[in-house]
Every structure is written in structure tokens, then in C-alpha cells.
LUMTISE-655646 format. One record per residue (C-alpha): residue number from 1; x, y, z. Coordinates in steps of 0.5 Angstrom, whole numbers. Layout:
N
NUM,X,Y,Z
...
This chain:
330
1,53,449,-123
2,54,441,-124
3,49,436,-126
4,47,432,-121
5,45,425,-124
6,39,421,-121
7,39,415,-118
8,37,411,-123
9,42,415,-129
10,47,413,-124
11,45,406,-125
12,44,406,-132
13,51,408,-133
14,54,403,-129
15,50,398,-132
16,52,401,-139
17,60,401,-136
18,59,394,-134
19,56,391,-141
20,61,394,-145
21,57,399,-148
22,61,405,-146
23,68,405,-145
24,70,407,-137
25,78,410,-140
26,74,414,-145
27,70,418,-141
28,76,420,-137
29,80,423,-143
30,73,426,-145
31,73,429,-137
32,81,431,-138
33,80,435,-145
34,78,442,-144
35,71,444,-144
36,68,450,-146
37,62,453,-142
38,57,457,-145
39,56,464,-142
40,48,466,-142
41,49,474,-143
42,42,475,-141
43,43,471,-134
44,48,476,-132
45,51,474,-125
46,51,481,-122
47,53,479,-115
48,60,476,-113
49,60,470,-108
50,62,474,-102
51,55,478,-103
52,51,472,-105
53,53,469,-98
54,51,476,-95
55,44,476,-98
56,43,469,-95
57,45,471,-88
58,40,477,-88
59,35,472,-90
60,36,466,-85
61,36,471,-81
62,29,474,-83
63,27,466,-83
64,28,466,-75
65,24,473,-74
66,19,471,-79
67,17,464,-75
68,17,467,-69
69,13,473,-71
70,7,469,-75
71,7,463,-69
72,5,469,-64
73,0,472,-69
74,-3,466,-71
75,-2,462,-65
76,0,455,-69
77,5,451,-71
78,10,455,-76
79,16,453,-79
80,20,458,-85
81,27,456,-87
82,31,458,-93
83,30,453,-99
84,35,457,-104
85,38,463,-106
86,38,465,-113
87,40,471,-119
88,36,470,-125
89,33,474,-131
90,26,478,-128
91,23,475,-134
92,24,468,-131
93,22,470,-125
94,15,471,-127
95,15,465,-131
96,17,461,-125
97,10,463,-121
98,3,462,-122
99,-1,467,-126
100,-5,467,-120
101,-2,468,-113
102,-2,472,-108
103,3,479,-110
104,6,484,-104
105,10,489,-107
106,13,493,-102
107,19,500,-103
108,24,500,-97
109,27,507,-98
110,33,508,-99
111,33,503,-104
112,30,504,-110
113,25,501,-114
114,19,496,-111
115,21,489,-110
116,15,483,-109
117,14,479,-103
118,10,473,-107
119,7,468,-102
120,4,461,-105
121,-4,461,-104
122,-4,455,-100
123,0,458,-94
124,-4,465,-95
125,-11,462,-93
126,-8,458,-88
127,-6,465,-84
128,-13,468,-86
129,-16,462,-84
130,-12,462,-77
131,-13,469,-76
132,-20,469,-77
133,-21,464,-72
134,-21,457,-76
135,-16,451,-75
136,-11,454,-81
137,-14,450,-87
138,-12,452,-93
139,-17,453,-99
140,-17,456,-107
141,-21,461,-109
142,-15,466,-111
143,-19,468,-117
144,-26,471,-113
145,-23,475,-107
146,-27,479,-102
147,-25,486,-101
148,-25,484,-94
149,-20,478,-95
150,-15,482,-100
151,-15,487,-94
152,-13,481,-89
153,-8,478,-93
154,-5,484,-95
155,-4,487,-88
156,-1,480,-85
157,5,481,-89
158,5,488,-89
159,7,487,-81
160,11,483,-83
161,16,488,-86
162,18,490,-79
163,22,484,-78
164,25,485,-85
165,28,491,-82
166,31,488,-76
167,34,483,-81
168,38,488,-85
169,39,492,-79
170,46,489,-78
171,48,491,-86
172,44,497,-89
173,38,501,-85
174,32,501,-90
175,24,503,-88
176,20,498,-92
177,13,500,-93
178,7,496,-97
179,6,500,-103
180,0,495,-107
181,-3,488,-107
182,-4,484,-113
183,-6,477,-115
184,-5,477,-122
185,2,477,-125
186,1,481,-131
187,0,487,-127
188,6,487,-124
189,12,491,-127
190,18,492,-122
191,23,491,-127
192,26,490,-135
193,25,482,-137
194,32,481,-138
195,34,485,-131
196,38,481,-125
197,34,480,-119
198,35,475,-113
199,30,470,-111
200,30,468,-104
201,25,462,-103
202,23,460,-96
203,20,454,-95
204,14,455,-90
205,10,450,-86
206,3,453,-83
207,0,448,-78
208,-2,443,-83
209,-1,448,-90
210,6,448,-93
211,8,452,-99
212,13,458,-102
213,14,465,-100
214,19,468,-105
215,23,475,-104
216,24,478,-110
217,29,483,-110
218,32,487,-116
219,39,489,-118
220,38,495,-119
221,34,496,-112
222,40,493,-109
223,45,498,-111
224,46,503,-105
225,47,497,-100
226,51,491,-104
227,58,495,-102
228,55,493,-94
229,55,486,-97
230,62,485,-97
231,65,480,-91
232,70,486,-90
233,64,491,-89
234,61,486,-84
235,67,485,-80
236,69,492,-80
237,61,494,-77
238,63,488,-72
239,69,491,-69
240,67,498,-68
241,68,502,-61
242,62,504,-58
243,60,511,-58
244,57,515,-52
245,51,514,-54
246,51,506,-54
247,53,507,-48
248,48,511,-45
249,43,508,-49
250,45,501,-46
251,45,505,-39
252,38,507,-39
253,36,499,-41
254,39,497,-34
255,35,502,-30
256,30,499,-34
257,31,492,-31
258,28,489,-25
259,31,485,-20
260,29,482,-14
261,31,485,-7
262,31,481,0
263,32,483,7
264,34,477,11
265,32,479,18
266,36,473,20
267,37,466,20
268,37,459,24
269,39,451,24
270,33,446,26
271,33,439,27
272,27,436,23
273,24,433,29
274,25,441,31
275,21,442,25
276,16,437,25
277,14,439,32
278,12,446,31
279,6,449,33
280,2,455,33
281,5,460,37
282,12,457,38
283,18,462,37
284,24,460,32
285,30,464,35
286,34,468,30
287,42,468,31
288,42,476,30
289,41,481,36
290,35,486,35
291,40,491,34
292,45,488,29
293,44,490,22
294,40,486,17
295,43,484,10
296,40,486,4
297,41,481,-2
298,40,483,-9
299,38,477,-13
300,42,472,-9
301,48,476,-8
302,49,481,-1
303,50,489,-3
304,47,493,3
305,46,493,11
306,40,496,13
307,36,496,20
308,28,494,19
309,23,499,21
310,16,502,19
311,14,508,14
312,7,511,14
313,5,505,18
314,8,500,12
315,14,495,14
316,20,498,11
317,28,498,12
318,33,503,12
319,40,503,8
320,46,504,13
321,51,501,9
322,54,498,3
323,57,492,3
324,64,492,-2
325,66,485,-6
326,70,481,-1
327,67,485,5
328,66,480,12
329,61,483,13
330,56,478,11
């Protein structure tokens, strides 16, 4: 990645050029010369750009699902978004997080190995306070968490693994399961120090508290899913034909859908004066004979003709015919 200059550095550079301390033409010549780029073998790039974009899309989806989940669970303002996605040595990840923090270690079969969700204590405590009926205030007491507090925080993020499964569903079927809860990175042994890991950093806002949620996925754990992370694989998955099982499932879902059914006895037209002059026991004539069938609407569409009646002392209708689309029966 190219170095990004701060505004003060840009101002200093322009000032040096204007005073003659630096020569703009020499700078251009240096830029044109071939530059060698140092490659750090300890920081090997194991994922292609295509796979990296797929991982980013998966976790952007997870951030949206997590926002909805925590909003419903905590009943407060929640906003979670992807801040960055990087690949780096595992040792560098461990050094980048606080020595005392919230570490949720999980496995995701059929992926091998362990993965971790590291949560800033400010966020974790705000969630805990909100879950226990508070306003969502944050406090720092990670060095002396009680067993009850540890269990409650662990359960919060154990439930958050279900949205993680849903976020991966279109790419690779996983079954995430919480394995351990730690607060000290010294006890976190997931991979060798030089092993490449993907670190997804989520910016989280819970009420008035804010902080980072980092998801660390070792390369060796993701190997079974890597072929599915290519854009070509996504296109193949999205364009596959529907199977008979898909059609059956859709049919069952449609059968359970609720719809509004209305039986119209008839209609009429009234002037505003007639409407205003209505009194108790007044009769409103309908433009329909007593022996004419009535129209039954499903939603707002005429679907059946029927006749009114009684069944077991309850008002009912008996379907007489189906109104075909474009029929003049209505």
C-alpha cells in the first residue's frame, strides 16, 4: 500500500519546493526510476484479491446481521460496520490486541482449528450492563470478572455465532460452536507465530459506548473454504437451477403465508347529504339482488363467487366458482 502523507507533511513538502530546498524535477526523476520493493517472507500474502473481496463481503453481511441481532437483544442503538480486513502473521495480531481483553474462542466445522472473536472491554461491558437492565454504561474491570459476568458475556457472543453461520451460508456451510472464553492473550494458542491469519475489524457502537470487535481466522483453518471464495464460484452458486427440493420448500413456505379474505355483500353510492342524514334503523339498498352471488376477494383481487349462509350458527360463505383473470363476472 502506498504511504499516505498527512496534511502537515504535504504543507512541509510544498514549502520546501517553493523555497528551493528541494528540486521538483529531481523528485520526478527519482519517481521514474525503478524502485525495488522489499518483500517480507514472514508476512506472506496467502489470499488472492478475489478471495479477500469475498471475505470482506461475508463479514459486511455479518456486520449487518449482527447489528440487527444486538439491536433486538439489547433494545438500544447499535451500529456495527467493517472497518478493515487484513492478513498478517498471528504473532502480530496477538501484539496488536490488549493483554487483557474479551476473547471468545470458537470452532466452525468442517473448518479445522480454532478461531477467535476479540471484543473491546468497553463494548462487552456496555452489552452486559444493558442485558442486566442498565442504560448501557461502560466500565473496566476485566482483571476481576466474576464467574457470572464471564458466563453472561460468553453467552452473548455464543448466540452471535448463529448470524455468523448465516453470513457464510451462501459460500460455505459451517457450524460454529463456542469452545472457550479467555481474558488474557497469553493463554490464547491458535496458530504458530508466523502463520498467516485474516483479521476482520468491526467498528461497533453500542449506545454511548464504542470500540472494536476483531475476528481472527487462521489461513490453515480457512483452507477447505478457499476454493469457494473465488468470484467464479459465487457466480456459479448464484446461477444454479432450482431443485425439486427448493420448489417443495418454497411451496410449503407460501402455504403458511397469511392473506386477507373479504366477502363483499354488495356496494352502493351515497351523496354526502345522504351520508350526513343517516340515522339509526335507516336502510341502505345495495346494487345486488338477494339471489345474486357475492364476490370474495383475496387481498384486493376478486378470486371467487360465493353465496352467504350459516354454518353451526355462524355466518359463512359457500364458494360457488373461481373467477379467472380477465373474467367479466366482477
